[in-house]
VOBA-1610 file (N, C-alpha, C; in pm, whole numbers, padded with zeros to 5 digits, always signed):
BEGIN
Met+20335+06694+09263Met+20205+06637+09330Met+20198+06724+09437Pro+20087+06741+09481Pro+20031+06831+09589Pro+20050+06704+09716Gln+20150+06791+09838Gln+20173+06694+09949Gln+20011+06688+10063Arg+20043+06609+10113Arg+19869+06573+10212Arg+19959+06646+10382Arg+19827+06670+10397Arg+19862+06721+10558Arg+19865+06611+10668Ser+19977+06679+10763Ser+20022+06556+10838Ser+19900+06535+10932Ser+19866+06454+10996Ser+19765+06442+11114Ser+19787+06545+11207Glu+19892+06582+11249Glu+19900+06687+11361Glu+19833+06810+11280Glu+19823+06844+11139Glu+19778+06947+11070Glu+19635+06979+11066Arg+19595+06846+11036Arg+19394+06837+11037Arg+19363+06855+11153Pro+19250+06938+11184Pro+19203+06963+11303Pro+19099+06894+11374Ser+19133+06855+11501Ser+19068+06732+11540Ser+18918+06783+11557Val+18859+06637+11591Val+18704+06629+11613Val+18664+06722+11686Val+18719+06700+11810Val+18703+06773+11929Val+18702+06893+11913Gly+18779+06985+11839Gly+18830+07129+11813Gly+18709+07161+11747Cys+18680+07076+11620Cys+18593+07165+11541Cys+18436+07166+11588Phe+18410+07034+11741Phe+18291+07063+11826Phe+18318+07182+11915Trp+18365+07228+11968Trp+18386+07322+12031Trp+18404+07511+11932Thr+18424+07454+11825Thr+18439+07582+11748Thr+18278+07608+11681Val+18215+07477+11661Val+18052+07494+11649Val+17997+07563+11780Leu+18053+07512+11904Leu+17982+07540+11985Leu+18031+07712+12025Thr+18092+07781+11972Thr+18107+07900+11999Thr+18040+07959+11922Val+18076+07928+11800Val+17968+08002+11700Val+17836+08016+11730Leu+17764+07910+11803Leu+17638+07886+11844Leu+17618+08012+11942Gly+17721+08007+12066Gly+17720+08091+12154Gly+17680+08219+12148Leu+17767+08283+12071Leu+17764+08387+12028Leu+17647+08464+11954Ala+17607+08354+11844Ala+17498+08399+11780Ala+17397+08415+11890Leu+17373+08280+11986Leu+17299+08303+12081Leu+17282+08411+12166Ser+17377+08462+12252Ser+17412+08588+12303Ser+17372+08719+12210Gly+17414+08687+12115Gly+17375+08843+12061Gly+17206+08829+12008Trp+17148+08730+12008Trp+16999+08742+11998Trp+16942+08773+12106Leu+16974+08732+12243Leu+16944+08742+12390Leu+16974+08885+12403Gly+17106+08934+12362Gly+17127+09047+12416Gly+17024+09185+12321Gln+16989+09122+12212Gln+16909+09240+12125Gln+16772+09236+12193Arg+16715+09122+12244Arg+16579+09117+12317Arg+16561+09180+12446Leu+16684+09143+12506Leu+16714+09247+12658Leu+16719+09369+12635Tyr+16787+09442+12500Tyr+16810+09595+12481Tyr+16661+09635+12413Gln+16570+09541+12388Gln+16438+09622+12340Gln+16340+09585+12451Arg+16348+09493+12608Arg+16287+09506+12655Arg+16318+09634+12782Val+16463+09676+12775Val+16507+09762+12839Val+16472+09910+12781Thr+16477+09942+12614Thr+16463+10068+12605Thr+16311+10070+12521Gln+16236+10008+12539Gln+16088+09991+12496Gln+16004+10017+12608Pro+15940+10150+12639Pro+15856+10131+12757Pro+15762+10048+12771Thr+15674+09931+12843Thr+15589+09862+12842Thr+15438+09963+12839Pro+15388+09908+12737Pro+15242+09991+12743Pro+15185+10001+12900Thr+15136+10145+12922Thr+15011+10142+13024Thr+14899+10149+12988Leu+14830+10062+13080Leu+14686+10096+13045Leu+14583+10205+13084Val+14540+10332+13037Val+14489+10404+13041Val+14320+10374+13061Ala+14283+10400+13173Ala+14117+10444+13185Ala+14072+10491+13100Ala+13976+10465+12960Ala+13915+10566+12892Ala+13847+10699+12965Ala+13867+10812+12938Ala+13741+10878+12963Ala+13666+10901+12936Pro+13525+10875+13001Pro+13379+10904+12983Pro+13360+11009+12887Thr+13290+10966+12796Thr+13267+11086+12688Thr+13163+11184+12760Pro+13151+11299+12744Pro+13061+11405+12827Pro+12924+11349+12775Thr+12820+11399+12829Thr+12713+11340+12820Thr+12669+11517+12781Ala+12604+11528+12709Ala+12511+11658+12667Ala+12418+11695+12770Thr+12470+11849+12829Thr+12401+11870+12960Thr+12298+11987+12895Ala+12152+11988+12900Ala+12029+12113+12879Ala+12161+12217+12908Thr+12187+12277+12875Thr+12194+12432+12878Thr+12048+12559+12919Ala+12040+12594+13030Ala+11926+12650+13051Ala+11931+12772+12945Met+11860+12838+12924Met+11818+12943+12814Met+11791+13066+12910Pro+11877+13134+12896Pro+11836+13270+12956Pro+11686+13335+12972Thr+11637+13433+13013Thr+11500+13456+13018Thr+11475+13561+12894Ala+11417+13553+12796Ala+11414+13651+12693Ala+11380+13790+12712Ala+11535+13839+12667Ala+11529+14012+12712Ala+11424+14038+12620Pro+11349+14128+12734Pro+11238+14249+12687Pro+11273+14347+12573Ser+11345+14291+12496Ser+11332+14362+12353Ser+11324+14310+12205Pro+11271+14388+12150Pro+11249+14344+12027Pro+11346+14262+11929Thr+11286+14151+11898Thr+11395+14075+11784Thr+11375+14039+11648Pro+11372+14133+11571Pro+11359+14130+11418Pro+11389+13995+11367Thr+11321+13936+11312Thr+11367+13857+11204Thr+11392+13879+11045Ala+11378+14019+11041Ala+11471+14043+10911Ala+11519+14223+10917Thr+11582+14245+10819Thr+11599+14399+10814Thr+11540+14476+10699Ala+11509+14579+10698Ala+11429+14650+10609Ala+11560+14753+10581Thr+11538+14746+10432Thr+11605+14784+10342Thr+11556+14904+10273Pro+11643+15015+10272Pro+11591+15125+10251Pro+11562+15149+10088Ser+11450+15212+10101Ser+11404+15208+09941Ser+11457+15386+09829Pro+11531+15321+09699Pro+11551+15459+09639Pro+11478+15549+09614Ser+11328+15503+09628Ser+11218+15600+09576Ser+11080+15595+09653Pro+11002+15688+09624Pro+10927+15710+09740Pro+10816+15569+09705Thr+10796+15495+09837Thr+10693+15402+09827Thr+10553+15402+09893Pro+10447+15406+09759Pro+10344+15400+09852Pro+10315+15352+09960Thr+10204+15420+10056Thr+10170+15380+10170Thr+10030+15311+10173Ala+10029+15214+10216Ala+09889+15160+10197Ala+09796+15216+10294Thr+09676+15252+10275Thr+09586+15313+10404Thr+09478+15175+10470Leu+09523+15183+10599Leu+09503+15028+10641Leu+09385+15082+10770Thr+09283+14985+10769Thr+09204+15044+10828Thr+09245+14941+10992Pro+09229+15021+11095Pro+09289+14946+11189Pro+09193+14815+11238Thr+09276+14763+11311Thr+09183+14598+11405Thr+09110+14691+11465Pro+08977+14595+11503Pro+08885+14623+11618Pro+08941+14657+11740Thr+08892+14738+11839Thr+08918+14769+11915Thr+08905+14649+12037Ala+08991+14589+12132Ala+09005+14521+12217Ala+08944+14572+12324Val+08844+14539+12383Val+08847+14611+12500Val+08878+14510+12662Ile+08954+14587+12710Ile+09002+14462+12800Ile+08941+14444+12904Thr+08949+14332+13009Thr+08855+14314+13091Thr+08965+14239+13208Ala+08896+14273+13338Ala+08930+14232+13454Ala+08955+14063+13502Thr+09045+14028+13529Thr+09009+13884+13560Thr+08924+13827+13652Thr+08905+13920+13738Thr+08791+13898+13815Thr+08625+13915+13745Thr+08658+14009+13674Thr+08527+14042+13625Thr+08465+13965+13546Pro+08334+13941+13543Pro+08250+13875+13444Pro+08304+13880+13304Ala+08272+13767+13247Ala+08287+13815+13060Ala+08180+13893+13019Ala+08053+13912+13110Ala+07973+13987+13039Ala+07981+14169+13055Ser+08063+14183+13113Ser+08087+14319+13189Ser+08200+14382+13060Val+08170+14449+12989Val+08290+14520+12870Val+08389+14643+12932Thr+08367+14729+13075Thr+08472+14750+13079Thr+08489+14740+13226Pro+08623+14722+13296Pro+08645+14669+13442Pro+08646+14802+13515Lys+08543+14800+13613Lys+08547+14909+13722Lys+08591+14827+13860Val+08702+14882+13908Val+08749+14822+14041Val+08691+14907+14138Gly+08653+15003+14139Gly+08561+15096+14224Gly+08642+15172+14332Gly+08579+15249+14419Gly+08639+15340+14500Gly+08741+15474+14421Gly+08840+15507+14516Gly+08902+15623+14447Gly+09045+15593+14402Pro+09096+15645+14373Pro+09255+15601+14327Pro+09320+15523+14427Ser+09393+15432+14417Ser+09469+15373+14489Ser+09597+15435+14543Ala+09646+15411+14668Ala+09791+15470+14726Ala+09843+15424+14603Gly+09941+15559+14544Gly+10083+15539+14460Gly+10005+15546+14328Val+09907+15538+14312Val+09835+15533+14152Val+09839+15667+14120Gln+09925+15735+14041Gln+09875+15851+13991Gln+09759+15904+13827Val+09688+15988+13877Val+09578+16025+13760Val+09612+16186+13694Gly+09624+16133+13601Gly+09697+16266+13485Gly+09555+16356+13495Arg+09563+16406+13338Arg+09483+16513+13274Arg+09388+16456+13211Pro+09270+16527+13193Pro+09157+16429+13050Pro+09248+16409+12922Trp+09251+16318+12893Trp+09302+16239+12768Trp+09273+16276+12628Pro+09291+16316+12538Pro+09170+16274+12415Pro+09176+16174+12350Thr+09041+16124+12349Thr+09010+16014+12283Thr+08930+16018+12143Pro+09043+16009+12019Pro+08958+16031+11904Pro+08895+15895+11908Asp+08806+15899+11770Asp+08778+15734+11716Asp+08854+15682+11643Val+08912+15553+11691Val+09043+15484+11637Val+08949+15468+11527Ser+08819+15398+11514Ser+08788+15336+11359Ser+08805+15407+11259Gln+08821+15550+11266Gln+08871+15654+11155Gln+09004+15640+11143Ala+09056+15627+11223Ala+09245+15637+11217Ala+09277+15527+11134Lys+09375+15608+11060Lys+09460+15546+10951Lys+09629+15506+11010Asp+09676+15425+10974Asp+09812+15422+10981Asp+09909+15514+10888His+10022+15570+10930His+10114+15650+10860His+10224+15603+10850Tyr+10292+15469+10817Tyr+10414+15442+10857Tyr+10502+15498+10732Trp+10521+15620+10724Trp+10588+15712+10608Trp+10737+15691+10634Val+10809+15675+10746Val+10914+15680+10778Val+11034+15555+10736Ala+11115+15550+10688Ala+11206+15412+10702Ala+11301+15434+10798Arg+11377+15306+10824Arg+11456+15275+10900Arg+11583+15376+10871Val+11639+15434+10942Val+11763+15517+10942Val+11915+15479+10951Thr+11914+15311+10946Thr+12025+15274+10913Thr+12025+15152+10852Gly+12105+15091+10796Gly+12097+14972+10702Gly+12072+14846+10726Pro+12076+14758+10603Pro+12114+14599+10689Pro+12255+14582+10766Gly+12202+14530+10875Gly+12291+14477+10945Gly+12329+14526+11056Thr+12246+14640+11116Thr+12261+14745+11218Thr+12126+14705+11288Gln+12153+14768+11417Gln+12030+14754+11506Gln+11945+14858+11421Gln+11834+14826+11401Gln+11754+14899+11335Gln+11605+14968+11445Trp+11623+14877+11522Trp+11471+14942+11653Trp+11550+15001+11731Ala+11438+15064+11801Ala+11467+15146+11933Ala+11501+15088+12054Ser+11557+15147+12141Ser+11582+15096+12248Ser+11448+15088+12361Pro+11391+14969+12404Pro+11269+14931+12479Pro+11268+14980+12609Phe+11412+15022+12686Phe+11403+15076+12812Phe+11357+15200+12827Tyr+11389+15300+12676Tyr+11388+15395+12701Tyr+11286+15472+12595Pro+11152+15438+12598Pro+11052+15444+12492Pro+11013+15631+12509Tyr+10969+15691+12401Tyr+10907+15798+12415Tyr+10809+15815+12545Gly+10803+15931+12598Gly+10727+15968+12698Gly+10727+15910+12833Ser+10872+15838+12825Ser+10934+15800+12930Ser+11058+15870+13003Thr+11116+15811+13134Thr+11238+15879+13174Thr+11326+15766+13197Gly+11326+15644+13146Gly+11374+15500+13150Gly+11379+15464+13324Gln+11269+15445+13409Gln+11263+15436+13499Gln+11292+15539+13562Gly+11279+15672+13568Gly+11371+15740+13640Gly+11516+15809+13645Lys+11578+15757+13528Lys+11704+15735+13515Lys+11785+15833+13452Tyr+11691+15900+13342Tyr+11718+15977+13278Tyr+11621+16101+13280Leu+11601+16205+13139Leu+11526+16304+13140Leu+11403+16272+13031Leu+11302+16341+13049Leu+11186+16286+12994Leu+11236+16266+12800His+11193+16128+12764His+11225+16140+12657His+11137+16172+12553Gln+11170+16235+12416Gln+11071+16309+12345Gln+11066+16252+12241Gly+11161+16137+12224Gly+11162+16058+12074Gly+11240+15903+12115Val+11312+15837+12046Val+11358+15732+12075Val+11466+15724+12027Asp+11583+15595+12090Asp+11695+15587+12051Asp+11731+15454+11987Ile+11805+15491+11904Ile+11897+15356+11853Ile+11982+15328+11849Pro+12067+15252+11910Pro+12232+15250+11938Pro+12274+15179+11820Asn+12408+15232+11755Asn+12484+15186+11651Asn+12624+15188+11703Pro+12715+15135+11652Pro+12910+15181+11640Pro+12882+15310+11591Leu+13006+15402+11681Leu+13047+15513+11619Leu+13073+15488+11469Gly+13024+15586+11377Gly+13071+15584+11229Gly+12937+15531+11136Thr+12872+15464+11217Thr+12753+15385+11133Thr+12715+15502+11025Pro+12670+15483+10924Pro+12627+15532+10812Pro+12427+15536+10895Leu+12391+15710+10883Leu+12254+15743+10890Leu+12208+15771+10761Leu+12087+15740+10706Leu+12002+15737+10602Leu+11900+15832+10639Ala+11852+15928+10522Ala+11733+15986+10514Ala+11638+15887+10526Pro+11523+15930+10608Pro+11410+15822+10608Pro+11294+15820+10512Ala+11304+15932+10455Ala+11175+15977+10332Ala+11215+16095+10265Glu+11181+16100+10168Glu+11219+16244+10055Glu+11148+16341+10133Gly+11246+16473+10121Gly+11190+16561+10177Gly+11336+16677+10149Lys+11332+16763+10272Lys+11431+16882+10203Lys+11488+16927+10361Val+11580+16953+10353Val+11691+16952+10468Val+11669+17106+10525Val+11624+17095+10676Val+11568+17249+10714Val+11690+17255+10805Phe+11747+17199+10888Phe+11869+17204+10959Phe+11968+17103+10956Ala+12112+17187+10963Ala+12219+17027+10889Ala+12339+17132+11022Gly+12388+17054+11111Gly+12521+17108+11185Gly+12494+17083+11316Thr+12565+17156+11382Thr+12568+17155+11544Thr+12434+17261+11570Asp+12384+17212+11717Asp+12298+17310+11762Asp+12328+17401+11895Asp+12469+17446+11906Asp+12519+17537+11997Asp+12473+17679+11976Gln+12405+17720+11850Gln+12370+17864+11875Gln+12190+17883+11847Val+12123+17739+11831Val+11997+17729+11810Val+11949+17577+11864Ala+11870+17651+11957Ala+11777+17546+12062Ala+11713+17421+11990Leu+11749+17360+11938Leu+11636+17241+11845Leu+11553+17144+11984Gly+11632+17144+12057Gly+11565+17072+12209Gly+11537+17159+12316Pro+11534+17134+12417Pro+11493+17198+12551Pro+11588+17322+12541Thr+11740+17300+12534Thr+11850+17384+12526Thr+11949+17370+12409Thr+12004+17490+12402Thr+12090+17466+12275Thr+12220+17357+12369Asn+12294+17291+12255Asn+12421+17187+12271Asn+12363+17071+12348Phe+12217+17014+12283Phe+12141+16923+12371Phe+12140+16803+12247Phe+12130+16823+12134Phe+12154+16725+11993Phe+12291+16717+11968Gly+12391+16809+11989Gly+12516+16856+11909Gly+12504+16830+11776Gln+12554+16742+11695Gln+12533+16724+11534Gln+12396+16675+11523Ala+12306+16750+11449Ala+12167+16720+11392Ala+12153+16720+11240Val+12045+16683+11222Val+11970+16691+11047Val+11828+16686+11094Val+11763+16792+11034Val+11635+16781+11054Val+11564+16799+10911Ile+11480+16696+10880Ile+11448+16710+10738Ile+11257+16690+10742Glu+11204+16825+10649Glu+11111+16819+10602Glu+11034+16724+10554Leu+10951+16654+10545Leu+10890+16561+10453Leu+10825+16630+10351Asp+10835+16542+10249Asp+10722+16610+10161Asp+10564+16580+10156Arg+10546+16487+10211Arg+10416+16459+10271Arg+10378+16550+10399Arg+10225+16557+10384Arg+10229+16650+10504Arg+10044+16570+10602Tyr+10071+16609+10700Tyr+09954+16507+10784Tyr+09845+16593+10852Leu+09743+16535+10789Leu+09619+16661+10809Leu+09641+16818+10805Asp+09733+16787+10676Asp+09730+16922+10634Asp+09844+17008+10686Arg+09942+16910+10786Arg+10072+17001+10872Arg+10191+16938+10822Pro+10283+17034+10822Pro+10432+16968+10776Pro+10477+16879+10916Val+10569+16765+10832Val+10628+16663+10885Val+10771+16668+10897Tyr+10812+16670+11027Tyr+10957+16694+11034Tyr+10992+16554+11075Val+11119+16526+11124Val+11171+16412+11124Val+11347+16486+11174Leu+11388+16427+11313Leu+11504+16514+11351Leu+11600+16360+11361Met+11715+16377+11332Met+11856+16280+11385Met+11914+16379+11479Gly+11951+16310+11571Gly+12036+16383+11663Gly+12149+16311+11747His+12219+16403+11801His+12377+16294+11845His+12458+16269+11751Met+12469+16317+11626Met+12539+16224+11499Met+12685+16274+11489Gly+12750+16166+11462Gly+12911+16215+11473Gly+12967+16315+11333Glu+12890+16288+11255Glu+12925+16354+11088Glu+12801+16393+11046Val+12773+16510+10957Val+12695+16535+10899Val+12717+16554+10750Tyr+12650+16481+10654Tyr+12672+16482+10538Tyr+12626+16605+10398Val+12494+16668+10500Val+12425+16752+10369Val+12396+16869+10453Arg+12348+16964+10396Arg+12326+17124+10409Arg+12200+17144+10372Val+12154+17271+10481Val+12061+17295+10438Val+11989+17341+10299Gly+11868+17314+10297Gly+11825+17339+10141Gly+11843+17231+10075Glu+11915+17149+10092Glu+11970+17027+10007Glu+11825+16970+10027Arg+11768+16888+09893Arg+11684+16763+09896Arg+11754+16621+09903Val+11649+16526+09959Val+11722+16406+10015Val+11628+16321+09957Val+11657+16213+09928Val+11554+16120+09891Val+11567+15983+09973Arg+11491+15901+10027Arg+11499+15765+10119Arg+11628+15714+10102Gly+11664+15659+10197Gly+11814+15588+10200Gly+11928+15674+10137Leu+11916+15793+10127Leu+12060+15889+10078Leu+12137+15851+10249Pro+12253+15872+10226Pro+12330+15895+10354Pro+12370+16045+10374Val+12319+16070+10498Val+12344+16230+10557Val+12405+16221+10654Gly+12450+16100+10728Gly+12538+16143+10830Gly+12609+16038+10927Glu+12669+16004+11013Glu+12720+15897+11088Glu+12673+15901+11234Val+12655+15805+11314Val+12617+15764+11432Val+12728+15835+11508Gly+12686+15921+11622Gly+12774+15974+11716Gly+12751+15964+11817Met+12809+16057+11936Met+12740+16074+12076Met+12779+16226+12116Thr+12744+16300+12003Thr+12748+16428+12074Thr+12620+16511+12158Gly+12684+16636+12208Gly+12566+16691+12263Gly+12557+16607+12379Ile+12454+16583+12443Ile+12444+16485+12598Ile+12422+16357+12548Ala+12446+16302+12487Ala+12455+16159+12455Ala+12539+16109+12540Leu+12509+16021+12608Leu+12588+15910+12726Leu+12691+15810+12638Gly+12636+15771+12501Gly+12670+15640+12446Gly+12671+15683+12281Pro+12719+15584+12166Pro+12699+15606+12051Pro+12516+15554+12003His+12475+15656+11940His+12308+15617+11919His+12262+15722+11871Val+12163+15725+11755Val+12094+15816+11714Val+11976+15844+11799His+11936+15989+11806His+11811+16035+11866His+11696+16043+11771Leu+11609+15996+11754Leu+11506+16018+11637Leu+11387+16062+11710Glu+11300+16139+11636Glu+11196+16239+11683Glu+11134+16252+11555Val+10980+16251+11555Val+10913+16272+11469Val+10832+16435+11525Arg+10829+16533+11451Arg+10746+16660+11510Arg+10621+16663+11411Val+10505+16724+11458Val+10388+16733+11373Val+10382+16942+11356Gly+10360+16979+11284Gly+10317+17119+11291Gly+10404+17201+11276Ala+10491+17190+11331Ala+10633+17292+11371Ala+10789+17247+11407Asn+10848+17251+11364Asn+10985+17201+11421Asn+11065+17269+11559Asp+10969+17222+11693Asp+11053+17253+11765Asp+10940+17098+11863His+11045+17114+12005His+11023+16976+12081His+10894+16992+12154Arg+10823+17041+12151Arg+10676+17088+12177Arg+10593+17052+12096His+10632+16964+11979His+10547+16895+11886His+10542+16776+11855Thr+10612+16709+11952Thr+10689+16596+11903Thr+10577+16454+11914Arg+10585+16371+11853Arg+10502+16252+11824Arg+10575+16122+11872Asn+10509+16001+11898Asn+10601+15890+11873Asn+10645+15846+11781Pro+10804+15860+11760Pro+10824+15814+11624Pro+10809+15663+11585Glu+10818+15602+11706Glu+10731+15460+11613Glu+10617+15418+11572Phe+10556+15526+11560Phe+10418+15543+11516Phe+10457+15535+11381Trp+10533+15620+11338Trp+10570+15676+11182Trp+10674+15561+11111Leu+10746+15500+11209Leu+10874+15410+11155Leu+10779+15292+11069Gln+10816+15231+10944Gln+10774+15153+10915Gln+10787+15015+11000Pro+10727+14902+11024Pro+10739+14828+11116Pro+10832+14724+11016Leu+10948+14633+11097Leu+10997+14538+11041Leu+10945+14458+10962Pro+10984+14394+10865Pro+10912+14303+10826Pro+10864+14149+10885Gly+10739+14138+10891Gly+10681+14024+10969Gly+10658+14085+11117His+10662+14196+11122His+10632+14279+11265His+10481+14367+11264Gly+10466+14396+11349Gly+10327+14483+11376Gly+10339+14589+11485Thr+10238+14657+11517Thr+10211+14738+11652Thr+10096+14726+11736Leu+10124+14749+11865Leu+10023+14752+11922Leu+09997+14870+11978Ala+09920+14956+12014Ala+09898+15074+12071Ala+09754+15064+12122Gly+09745+15179+12231Gly+09624+15191+12327Gly+09631+15285+12395Arg+09509+15280+12481Arg+09505+15397+12583Arg+09441+15323+12762Val+09504+15347+12818Val+09476+15313+12968Val+09433+15437+13028Leu+09287+15453+13066Leu+09217+15568+13124Leu+09134+15517+13229Thr+09122+15600+13318Thr+09007+15569+13440Thr+08867+15594+13370Glu+08775+15572+13446Glu+08644+15566+13414Glu+08589+15686+13326Glu+08692+15802+13411Glu+08600+15954+13346Glu+08712+15984+13218Gly+08800+15921+13195Gly+08890+15952+13078Gly+08994+16002+13096Leu+09069+15996+13230Leu+09175+16084+13278Leu+09303+15963+13243His+09401+16034+13220His+09509+15945+13178His+09553+15908+13305Leu+09609+15741+13278Leu+09672+15691+13381Leu+09857+15677+13376Pro+09902+15768+13410Pro+10045+15769+13366Pro+10155+15641+13432Gly+10228+15573+13332Gly+10359+15507+13425Gly+10286+15387+13427Val+10190+15373+13372Val+10169+15200+13365Val+10222+15087+13343Glu+10259+14971+13391Glu+10338+14903+13319Glu+10252+14824+13249Ile+10265+14797+13082Ile+10198+14698+13033Ile+10290+14592+12985Leu+10235+14429+12948Leu+10338+14329+12941Leu+10269+14260+12837Leu+10356+14235+12809Leu+10309+14135+12637Leu+10356+13979+12612Tyr+10268+13892+12676Tyr+10301+13748+12673Tyr+10282+13648+12514Pro+10359+13647+12463Pro+10344+13543+12348Pro+10254+13431+12342Gly+10148+13414+12273Gly+10073+13270+12288Gly+10118+13153+12183Pro+10093+13057+12208Pro+09972+13035+12268Pro+09974+12996+12428Glu+10109+12997+12488Glu+10078+12964+12611Glu+10091+13029+12703Phe+10162+13156+12629Phe+10123+13294+12754Phe+10197+13269+12866Lys+10311+13208+12868Lys+10405+13141+13014Lys+10458+13306+13064Ala+10553+13356+12970Ala+10635+13467+13052Ala+10597+13575+12948Pro+10638+13671+12990Pro+10650+13811+12888Pro+10772+13830+12822Arg+10712+13856+12706Arg+10837+13899+12581Arg+10855+14035+12593Tyr+10776+14152+12569Tyr+10793+14284+12517Tyr+10700+14372+12665Tyr+10756+14468+12683Tyr+10710+14585+12799Tyr+10709+14711+12736Thr+10666+14778+12782Thr+10646+14910+12795Thr+10565+14967+12935Trp+10540+15126+12936Trp+10436+15191+12989Trp+10390+15306+12965Thr+10242+15341+13001Thr+10218+15449+12954Thr+10277+15567+12959Tyr+10265+15668+12873Tyr+10371+15790+12865Tyr+10303+15867+13007Leu+10430+15937+13064Leu+10455+16024+13148Leu+10342+16130+13141Asp+10285+16215+13250Asp+10200+16288+13197Asp+10285+16432+13178Ala+10270+16484+13068Ala+10399+16593+13046Ala+10325+16665+12907Pro+10223+16768+12978Pro+10158+16863+12873Pro+10252+16919+12805Glu+10197+16914+12639Glu+10321+17024+12546Glu+10446+16918+12501Leu+10416+16864+12620Leu+10598+16819+12560Leu+10593+16653+12493Ile+10503+16595+12560Ile+10449+16425+12492Ile+10313+16426+12477Asn+10288+16420+12329Asn+10161+16463+12300Asn+10137+16304+12182Pro+09948+16274+12215Pro+09930+16150+12132Pro+09947+16189+12007Asp+09941+16071+11906Asp+09878+16097+11751Asp+09751+16128+11755Asp+09745+16225+11654Asp+09591+16298+11662Asp+09500+16220+11610Gln+09535+16167+11513Gln+09394+16057+11509Gln+09388+15916+11599Trp+09519+15908+11666Trp+09474+15738+11724Trp+09438+15781+11874Gly+09488+15893+11925Gly+09501+15931+12075Gly+09572+15847+12189Glu+09681+15781+12154Glu+09698+15644+12236Glu+09778+15742+12365Asn+09781+15670+12458Asn+09907+15702+12572Asn+09973+15578+12580Phe+09984+15480+12510Phe+10082+15377+12517Phe+10102+15313+12379Leu+10245+15269+12354Leu+10278+15204+12192Leu+10378+15075+12213Met+10366+14983+12128Met+10478+14898+12123Met+10478+14871+12016Ala+10617+14877+11958Ala+10656+14887+11812Ala+10749+14737+11820Asp+10743+14706+11652Asp+10807+14600+11595Asp+10787+14481+11705Val+10662+14397+11724Val+10617+14309+11756Val+10600+14199+11669Pro+10663+14085+11642Pro+10638+13958+11556Pro+10512+13954+11594Ala+10428+13920+11454Ala+10279+13908+11422Ala+10256+13752+11521Gly+10183+13789+11561Gly+10117+13671+11636Gly+09989+13682+11758Leu+09988+13607+11787Leu+09829+13616+11923Leu+09922+13605+12069Tyr+09873+13722+12153Tyr+09945+13743+12267Tyr+09847+13748+12411Met+09903+13807+12488Met+09803+13823+12596Met+09860+13950+12655Val+09787+14042+12648Val+09795+14168+12694Val+09782+14178+12852Glu+09879+14273+12962Glu+09873+14229+13099Glu+09881+14387+13149Val+09756+14420+13212Val+09776+14528+13253Val+09772+14552+13408Lys+09871+14629+13498Lys+09821+14620+13640Lys+09770+14766+13650Val+09646+14807+13719Val+09647+14918+13745Val+09588+14942+13847Gly+09655+14987+13994Gly+09615+14968+14103Gly+09697+14846+14163Lys+09582+14782+14226Lys+09606+14660+14297Lys+09555+14526+14193Arg+09484+14589+14080Arg+09398+14509+13963Arg+09477+14480+13864Leu+09484+14343+13820Leu+09562+14286+13695Leu+09473+14253+13586Leu+09502+14315+13488Leu+09388+14292+13350Leu+09429+14252+13223Arg+09368+14152+13207Arg+09437+14063+13105Arg+09303+14064+12956Gln+09400+14069+12849Gln+09314+14043+12764Gln+09406+14010+12595Glu+09342+13880+12536Glu+09412+13861+12406Glu+09406+13986+12350Val+09498+13954+12219Val+09510+14044+12093Val+09598+14014+12004Thr+09572+14005+11878Thr+09653+13954+11790Thr+09708+14072+11702Ile+09808+14059+11705Ile+09923+14145+11603Ile+09949+14101+11490Glu+09893+14156+11365Glu+09902+14169+11224Glu+10020+14231+11178Ala+10104+14172+11080Ala+10207+14253+11015Ala+10194+14358+10913Gly+10283+14443+10971Gly+10279+14592+10881Gly+10139+14682+10964Arg+10091+14632+11034Arg+09941+14698+11075Arg+09941+14725+11245Thr+09835+14810+11298Thr+09870+14859+11424Thr+09686+14773+11489Ala+09744+14710+11583Ala+09646+14627+11689Ala+09614+14766+11792Trp+09495+14742+11812Trp+09439+14898+11928Trp+09371+14765+12045Ile+09376+14828+12193Ile+09300+14806+12324Ile+09311+14924+12343Glu+09192+14953+12462Glu+09151+15030+12555Glu+09105+14996+12655Val+09173+15021+12763Val+09153+14991+12928Val+09099+15110+12958Arg+08965+15094+13050Arg+08917+15180+13126Arg+08876+15111+13243Ala+08951+15208+13344Ala+08952+15138+13489Ala+08958+15270+13585Thr+08895+15216+13703Thr+08951+15321+13830Thr+09019+15294+13941Pro+09157+15346+13930Pro+09255+15279+14022Pro+09193+15257+14168
//
């Protein structure tokens, strides 16, 4: 039979009580220790003031740079494109701001003002008989700068900084492909170290001259591209519009990478240039403003600044140019138009033309139509 424990062997009530207290104490100390550990090891969250959301601030837009901003690029066509015969828009006769509206031609009176130069008698053909001749395509393709620098236009010196300009400059990175602007035959290709294409040899460096298939007033028309880095064609080779003929460079007297573009009528020399922007097809949605600024007697007024203000507000000028400098046989007007200033690649729309002759400011509204030439004439005694 199993033996009973003796009273000495059975645990007492007091012993059991202390045992329970000990177990509870250990459990409580473990729980408290865990909570204390969490308080010590876990950092108390710090309240950080929320940063205020930046308020959108209107950024002042820079003043519009006086250069044409094309809205599209002209793509060279591989085949001849018929040129539409356009009738010039009616002549706008500019009026002085202080002259009554009934006056047709502003007359300031007196002799030439101090600082105003008066040049040679200027040809004044009847512009109502003139026709546009936008025969020349852009010489660089889509994605490039296709318009000429407005700071150094034909017939200027870039405000006295450079040589008299007998063409226009179209800047692009070195190596940009150059395209034939029209159908014709290559009459010069290579370096001008032996033949003076310009005022001297080594003027244009690498160059290409194309005689167009079309003739103007029964005279040959030549297109020159100068300062090229590479030439792809040879003399005698026939080209079509859009054919690569070379690359943009900075050879000859060039100060930076660009192509110098000239149009010559009647002979392939630098004394027969015309304003090439009167031959370049306007960019899509753009037109041309041309005109004459002359004295009452029909004398040329060189270096007169012309500003163009977009309408309908006419708040600030967007485009600018100057009348041609007086350089007989070096700077020539178009035979049919007889202009002495020109602004090309102007977006179609309403504008205010502003001309300062001496101390007088003259203004006139004019509408530019896409693909056409708008004409104004200023007659004022400075």
